[in-house]
GUZA-925104 format. One line per 3 residues: number of its first residue (from 1); their letters; for each residue x, y, z of C-alpha. Coordinates in Angstrom, 2 decimals, always signed. Layout:
NUM	a	X Y Z | ...
# end
This chain:
1	msr	+66.94 +94.12 +78.42 | +67.51 +91.09 +80.63 | +66.94 +88.63 +77.77
4	qhs	+69.48 +90.49 +75.65 | +72.21 +89.85 +78.24 | +71.24 +86.21 +78.71
7	nrg	+71.70 +85.61 +74.98 | +75.35 +86.49 +75.37 | +75.71 +83.85 +78.03
10	grs	+75.06 +86.30 +80.85 | +78.54 +85.65 +82.14 | +81.84 +86.85 +80.80
13	kkd	+85.17 +85.34 +81.77 | +86.51 +88.79 +82.57 | +84.14 +89.83 +85.37
16	dvi	+82.71 +86.41 +86.37 | +79.19 +87.67 +87.13 | +76.31 +85.18 +87.17
19	mnd	+73.11 +86.75 +85.94 | +69.66 +86.09 +84.44 | +69.18 +82.58 +83.00
22	nir	+72.62 +81.44 +84.21 | +71.49 +81.55 +87.85 | +71.01 +77.91 +88.88
25	ate	+69.61 +78.26 +92.42 | +65.90 +77.39 +92.75 | +65.22 +79.89 +95.55
28	lrv	+66.76 +83.34 +95.91 | +66.65 +86.23 +98.35 | +65.89 +89.09 +95.96
31	lgd	+66.66 +92.78 +96.47 | +65.33 +95.57 +94.26 | +67.43 +98.25 +92.58
34	dge	+65.86 +100.88 +94.88 | +66.60 +98.97 +98.12 | +63.21 +97.21 +98.08
37	qfg	+63.27 +93.63 +99.45 | +61.22 +90.96 +97.70 | +62.18 +88.28 +100.23
40	iis	+62.90 +84.64 +99.38 | +61.20 +83.76 +96.09 | +61.64 +81.22 +93.30
43	rad	+64.11 +81.80 +90.48 | +61.28 +82.03 +87.92 | +59.48 +84.75 +89.94
46	alq	+62.73 +86.69 +90.38 | +63.44 +86.55 +86.64 | +59.86 +87.71 +85.98
49	iae	+60.27 +90.71 +88.33 | +63.51 +91.66 +86.54 | +61.83 +91.19 +83.14
52	dkg	+58.85 +93.38 +84.15 | +61.18 +96.17 +85.25 | +63.35 +95.80 +82.13
55	ldl	+66.40 +95.08 +84.29 | +68.81 +92.21 +84.97 | +68.82 +89.70 +87.82
58	vlv	+72.43 +89.60 +89.10 | +73.71 +87.10 +91.68 | +75.57 +89.20 +94.28
61	spd	+76.16 +86.59 +96.98 | +76.14 +83.05 +95.54 | +77.50 +81.40 +98.73
64	akp	+74.74 +82.70 +101.04 | +71.88 +80.41 +102.12 | +69.71 +81.11 +100.12
67	pva	+71.81 +82.93 +97.44 | +71.23 +86.69 +97.19 | +70.33 +88.26 +93.85
70	kvm	+69.70 +91.89 +92.97 | +67.46 +93.36 +90.30 | +69.60 +96.05 +88.62
73	dyg	+70.69 +97.57 +85.33 | +73.94 +95.63 +85.03 | +75.33 +97.73 +82.17
76	khk	+74.85 +100.93 +84.19 | +76.32 +99.29 +87.31 | +79.39 +98.11 +85.38
79	yev	+79.85 +101.59 +83.86 | +79.74 +103.26 +87.30 | +82.26 +100.77 +88.73
82	ekk	+84.64 +101.49 +85.83 | +84.14 +105.23 +86.32 | +85.06 +104.94 +90.02
85	kke	+88.18 +102.90 +89.14 | +89.31 +105.55 +86.64 | +88.71 +108.31 +89.18
88	akk	+90.76 +106.46 +91.82 | +93.55 +105.87 +89.31 | +93.56 +109.56 +88.35
91	nqk	+94.01 +110.55 +92.00 | +96.95 +108.20 +92.52 | +100.39 +109.70 +92.82
94	kie	+102.80 +108.34 +90.22 | +106.25 +107.63 +91.63 | +109.06 +108.42 +89.25
97	vke	+112.31 +106.52 +89.77 | +115.51 +108.04 +88.40 | +118.63 +105.95 +88.01
100	vkf	+122.19 +107.18 +88.62 | +124.94 +104.80 +87.50 | +128.45 +104.55 +88.88
103	sck	+131.40 +102.25 +88.22 | +133.88 +100.71 +90.65 | +136.79 +102.80 +89.29
106	iae	+135.02 +106.17 +89.43 | +137.00 +109.32 +90.25 | +136.00 +111.48 +93.24
109	ndi	+134.98 +114.49 +91.09 | +132.78 +112.21 +88.93 | +131.05 +110.95 +92.09
112	ayk	+130.40 +114.56 +93.16 | +128.94 +115.38 +89.72 | +126.59 +112.36 +89.75
115	vkh	+125.59 +112.96 +93.38 | +124.63 +116.53 +92.39 | +122.13 +115.07 +89.88
118	are	+120.81 +112.57 +92.44 | +120.28 +115.44 +94.93 | +118.32 +117.41 +92.30
121	fle	+116.07 +114.41 +91.65 | +115.44 +113.88 +95.37 | +114.67 +117.58 +95.88
124	kgk	+112.07 +117.36 +93.08 | +110.43 +114.46 +94.96 | +111.63 +111.67 +92.69
127	hvk	+112.97 +108.34 +93.98 | +116.56 +107.53 +93.06 | +118.14 +104.16 +92.34
130	lrv	+121.90 +104.26 +92.67 | +123.63 +101.50 +90.69 | +127.20 +100.30 +90.35
133	flr	+127.78 +98.09 +87.30 | +130.33 +95.33 +87.84 | +132.43 +94.60 +84.74
136	gre	+134.43 +91.43 +84.12 | +136.65 +90.62 +87.07 | +134.91 +93.19 +89.27
139	man	+132.25 +90.47 +89.72 | +134.77 +88.61 +91.90 | +134.88 +91.61 +94.30
142	pel	+131.35 +93.02 +94.58 | +132.36 +94.75 +97.83 | +134.12 +97.39 +95.63
145	gve	+130.68 +98.43 +94.33 | +129.26 +98.47 +97.84 | +132.15 +100.74 +98.91
148	vlk	+131.34 +103.23 +96.13 | +127.71 +103.43 +97.28 | +128.80 +103.74 +100.92
151	rvw	+130.88 +106.80 +99.87 | +127.86 +108.26 +98.01 | +125.28 +107.82 +100.79
154	pml	+126.69 +110.42 +103.25 | +126.41 +113.03 +100.47 | +122.66 +112.32 +100.10
157	edv	+121.71 +111.74 +103.77 | +120.36 +115.25 +104.29 | +117.90 +115.08 +101.33
160	gnl	+116.88 +111.40 +101.28 | +115.91 +108.29 +103.20 | +117.74 +105.03 +102.61
163	ekd	+114.95 +102.72 +101.44 | +117.14 +99.73 +100.54 | +120.79 +99.42 +101.54
166	ahq	+123.44 +98.38 +99.00 | +122.68 +94.88 +97.75 | +123.68 +92.84 +94.70
169	egr	+121.29 +92.02 +91.85 | +123.13 +90.20 +89.09 | +125.89 +92.45 +87.74
172	yin	+124.62 +95.48 +89.67 | +125.00 +96.69 +93.23 | +121.84 +98.73 +93.93
175	myv	+120.83 +101.21 +96.59 | +117.36 +102.78 +96.68 | +116.87 +106.31 +98.09
178	tpl	+113.55 +108.12 +98.57 | +113.08 +111.85 +99.19 | +112.60 +113.11 +102.76
181	kk	+108.99 +113.85 +103.75 | +108.37 +117.55 +104.04
# end
């Protein structure tokens, strides 16, 4: 098995693992796959041990003096690492961000209607990005957009935390609100 990997170069750019014939150190501290310690032995002897067991010799600590290598089934090891990554990713909580847009010249009843939607999103545990789009000459007075968001915030205070206060990003004035922790 170990020769098969070394034919492929033993090292891929993606995971940058030095193994088998690509190990350049003359002496290595070698560990077995079952926790057994072979001590400090020559590279040739370490490769022979791996060959006899039908496993790979993988450099785990190249900067140590002497470098540390482990006799292991690299394919199986790589598979288990990937499996753990997938499991961790599956257990992550995905944050959904909903966007509610306003304009500078928005009527009071329209604000109430849009705030109602923002409240629903926050109550469902979603994050909300409140945005005021500045058109044309409104860019000269971005404080109008900030004022709109300052009128909206008191209506959402009881269901959300102000993550980021009103700030300008290009043509938008943004405010970021997260749901209250229960």
